N, CA, C and O of each residue as an XYZ file, in Angstrom:
284
protein
N      18.450     53.928     12.816
C      17.684     53.302     11.580
C      17.183     51.847     11.827
O      17.618     50.889     12.466
N      16.305     52.037     11.208
C      15.526     50.932     10.680
C      15.460     49.940      9.149
O      14.995     50.331      8.078
N      15.874     49.015      9.342
C      15.592     48.695      7.850
C      14.153     48.871      7.516
O      13.920     49.794      6.736
N      13.369     48.335      7.846
C      12.365     48.403      7.212
C      11.403     48.504      8.395
O      11.434     47.965      9.502
N       9.994     49.888      7.480
C      10.048     50.493      8.454
C       8.204     49.495      9.541
O       7.553     48.645      8.934
N       7.804     49.932     11.074
C       7.198     48.499     11.356
C       5.651     48.599     10.630
O       4.829     47.683     10.665
N       5.509     49.505     10.175
C       3.988     49.252      9.465
C       4.140     48.463      8.225
O       3.264     47.729      7.767
N       5.163     48.637      7.774
C       5.102     47.847      6.701
C       5.562     45.842      6.942
O       5.444     44.928      6.126
N       5.919     45.823      7.943
C       5.517     44.460      7.817
C       4.562     43.193      7.800
O       4.788     41.985      7.718
N       3.221     44.070      7.928
C       1.868     43.041      7.899
C       1.752     42.691      5.621
O       1.335     41.751      4.944
N       2.349     43.986      5.302
C       2.811     44.348      3.830
C       3.635     43.020      3.903
O       3.042     41.981      3.612
N       4.812     42.972      4.228
C       5.451     41.874      3.595
C       5.239     40.832      3.946
O       5.664     39.983      3.163
N       4.460     40.226      5.325
C       4.239     38.513      5.648
C       3.019     38.666      4.221
O       3.273     37.734      3.459
N       2.181     39.266      3.826
C       0.813     38.995      3.182
C       1.678     38.664      2.138
O       1.636     37.441      2.003
N       2.503     39.214      1.271
C       3.545     39.337     -0.018
C       4.493     37.941      0.384
O       5.021     37.424     -0.601
N       4.668     37.520      1.218
C       5.520     36.122      1.321
C       4.505     34.764      1.330
O       4.771     33.700      0.773
N       3.142     35.099      2.186
C       2.790     34.279      2.436
C       1.478     34.172      1.195
O       0.661     33.253      1.129
N       1.542     35.209      0.402
C       0.283     35.155     -0.608
C       0.819     34.953     -1.648
O       0.382     33.955     -2.222
N       1.746     35.579     -2.251
C       2.882     35.074     -3.595
C       4.184     34.457     -3.655
O       4.587     33.907     -4.680
N       4.686     34.511     -2.857
C       6.430     33.445     -2.746
C       5.693     32.457     -2.246
O       5.601     31.651     -3.172
N       5.073     32.017     -1.263
C       5.099     30.686     -0.893
C       4.612     29.692     -2.061
O       5.225     28.750     -2.563
N       3.245     30.215     -2.360
C       2.409     29.508     -3.259
C       3.619     29.451     -4.850
O       3.580     28.502     -5.633
N       4.339     30.346     -4.983
C       4.883     30.043     -6.762
C       5.951     28.830     -6.066
O       6.350     27.980     -6.862
N       6.454     28.713     -4.525
C       7.392     27.841     -4.459
C       7.068     26.617     -4.460
O       7.859     25.791     -4.915
N       5.605     26.164     -3.859
C       5.058     25.074     -3.486
C       5.005     24.689     -5.073
O       5.570     23.628     -5.337
N       4.314     25.503     -6.354
C       4.580     25.128     -7.369
C       5.340     24.632     -7.781
O       5.392     23.433     -8.058
N       6.368     25.692     -7.970
C       7.969     25.146     -8.601
C       8.191     24.119     -8.465
O       8.126     23.370     -9.439
N       8.607     23.556     -7.001
C       8.273     21.817     -6.046
C       7.612     21.255     -6.800
O       8.079     20.251     -7.338
N       6.486     21.628     -7.066
C       5.400     20.364     -7.892
C       5.764     20.385     -9.352
O       5.615     19.391    -10.062
N       6.139     21.283     -9.697
C       6.413     21.448    -11.295
C       7.530     20.914    -11.935
O       7.715     20.757    -13.142
N       8.460     20.579    -10.721
C       9.911     19.560    -10.984
C       9.620     18.361    -10.920
O      10.041     17.607    -11.797
N       9.027     17.998    -10.134
C       8.268     16.157    -10.062
C       7.764     15.922    -11.512
O       8.301     15.316    -12.439
N       6.383     16.684    -11.432
C       5.951     16.269    -13.219
C       7.209     16.227    -14.154
O       7.457     15.367    -14.998
N       7.928     17.296    -13.842
C       9.284     17.265    -15.411
C       9.771     16.038    -14.993
O       9.998     15.142    -15.806
N       9.964     15.901    -13.723
C      10.864     14.296    -14.041
C      10.071     12.862    -13.569
O      10.498     11.738    -13.305
N       8.762     13.432    -13.594
C       7.479     12.014    -13.955
C       8.249     11.280    -12.367
O       8.976     10.287    -12.365
N       7.929     11.912    -11.394
C       7.540     11.546     -9.537
C       6.329     11.627     -9.867
O       5.563     12.239    -10.612
N       6.380     10.691     -8.963
C       4.803     11.186     -8.066
C       4.910     11.656     -6.622
O       5.861     11.449     -5.867
N       3.931     12.236     -6.387
C       4.024     12.786     -4.856
C       3.969     11.697     -3.927
O       3.796     10.519     -4.243
N       4.131     12.166     -2.706
C       4.273     11.315     -1.698
C       2.589     11.162     -1.386
O       2.451     10.067     -0.841
N       1.393     11.773     -1.509
C       0.629     11.568     -1.267
C      -0.455     11.350     -2.433
O      -1.467     12.042     -2.324
N      -0.391     10.596     -3.392
C      -1.003     10.882     -4.739
C      -1.575      9.268     -4.541
O      -2.756      9.125     -4.224
N      -0.707      8.065     -4.737
C      -1.093      6.840     -4.867
C      -1.795      6.632     -3.209
O      -2.594      5.696     -3.177
N      -1.641      7.229     -2.112
C      -2.835      6.602     -1.415
C      -4.512      7.519     -1.675
O      -5.628      7.064     -1.422
N      -4.139      9.025     -2.302
C      -5.372      9.556     -2.787
C      -5.591      8.534     -3.561
O      -6.275      7.610     -3.122
N      -5.123      8.488     -4.715
C      -5.890      7.192     -6.070
C      -6.595      6.349     -5.631
O      -7.739      6.027     -5.953
N      -5.556      5.749     -4.456
C      -6.131      4.323     -3.986
C      -7.820      4.600     -3.581
O      -8.810      3.980     -3.968
N      -7.723      5.680     -2.727
C      -8.780      5.479     -1.411
C     -10.145      6.326     -2.894
O     -11.370      6.234     -2.810
N      -9.487      6.938     -3.873
C     -10.695      7.265     -5.028
C     -11.377      6.174     -5.603
O     -12.581      6.104     -5.852
N     -10.382      5.215     -5.816
C     -10.655      4.152     -6.447
C     -11.865      3.326     -5.788
O     -12.860      2.913     -6.384
N     -11.591      3.191     -4.568
C     -12.438      2.314     -3.592
C     -13.659      2.716     -3.354
O     -14.554      1.991     -2.920
N     -13.779      4.125     -3.678
C     -14.609      4.840     -2.811
C     -15.423      5.750     -4.266
O     -16.122      6.759     -4.167
N     -15.053      5.005     -5.552
C     -16.146      5.790     -6.708
C     -17.329      4.612     -6.782
O     -17.186      3.461     -6.372
N     -18.374      5.095     -7.320
C     -19.436      4.808     -7.522
C     -19.404      4.081     -9.215
O     -18.604      4.492    -10.056
N     -20.155      3.246     -9.430
C     -20.388      2.715    -10.616
C     -20.976      3.413    -11.926
O     -20.590      3.255    -13.084
N     -22.090      4.291    -11.416
C     -22.275      5.032    -12.366
C     -21.118      6.295    -12.556
O     -21.267      6.984    -13.566
N     -20.387      6.513    -11.970
C     -19.245      7.703    -12.207
C     -18.297      6.917    -12.820
O     -17.860      7.310    -13.901
N     -17.983      6.121    -12.459
C     -17.146      4.957    -13.783
C     -17.572      4.924    -15.089
O     -16.825      5.001    -16.064
N     -18.802      4.806    -15.116
C     -19.296      4.662    -16.449
C     -19.393      6.229    -17.852
O     -19.282      6.371    -19.070
N     -19.712      7.222    -16.402
C     -19.864      8.435    -17.088
C     -18.392      8.809    -17.358
O     -18.223      9.414    -18.417
N     -17.243      8.562    -16.580
C     -16.131      9.077    -17.245
C     -15.344      8.054    -18.291
O     -14.308      8.459    -18.818
N     -15.672      7.184    -18.483
C     -15.579      5.853    -19.885
C     -16.137      6.734    -21.086
O     -15.558      7.009    -22.137
N     -17.478      7.127    -20.641
C     -18.329      7.580    -21.474
C     -17.684      8.841    -22.244
O     -17.473      8.856    -23.457
N     -17.391      9.942    -21.314
C     -16.635     11.456    -21.781
C     -15.369     11.226    -22.384
O     -14.926     11.827    -23.364
N     -14.594      9.963    -21.486
C     -13.194      9.389    -22.293
C     -13.462      8.987    -23.643
O     -12.463      9.090    -24.354
N     -14.468      8.570    -24.217
C     -14.478      7.725    -25.525
C     -14.907      8.841    -25.863
O     -14.185      9.179    -26.802
N     -15.897      9.892    -25.608
C     -15.974     11.143    -26.569
C     -15.185     11.908    -27.153
O     -15.302     12.311    -28.311
N     -14.354     12.151    -26.413
C     -12.983     13.456    -26.138
C     -12.110     12.649    -26.611
O     -11.240     13.252    -27.238
N     -11.935     11.219    -26.565
C     -10.815     10.705    -27.575
C     -10.445     11.194    -29.054
O     -11.402     11.781    -29.558
N      -9.411     11.124    -29.829
C      -9.277     11.887    -31.143
C      -9.549     10.851    -32.095
O      -9.544     11.188    -33.279
N      -9.833      9.413    -31.748
C     -10.443      8.475    -32.358
C     -11.565      8.069    -32.678
O     -11.683      7.026    -33.321
């Protein structure tokens, strides 16, 4: 007697990879956010984005920030 029928393995694999794995990753990221920790990839990514951002996009983001600020 087998614990799981052979035709059920693909469905279990999809369940683990499609639902449980993303939930675990999201939980780990949420824990870091609550503890105010930066992810290892965050600082290099932000520095790269800052170095490659055109001035027009910076001006647009500052304008949107000004329009959306509560003051």
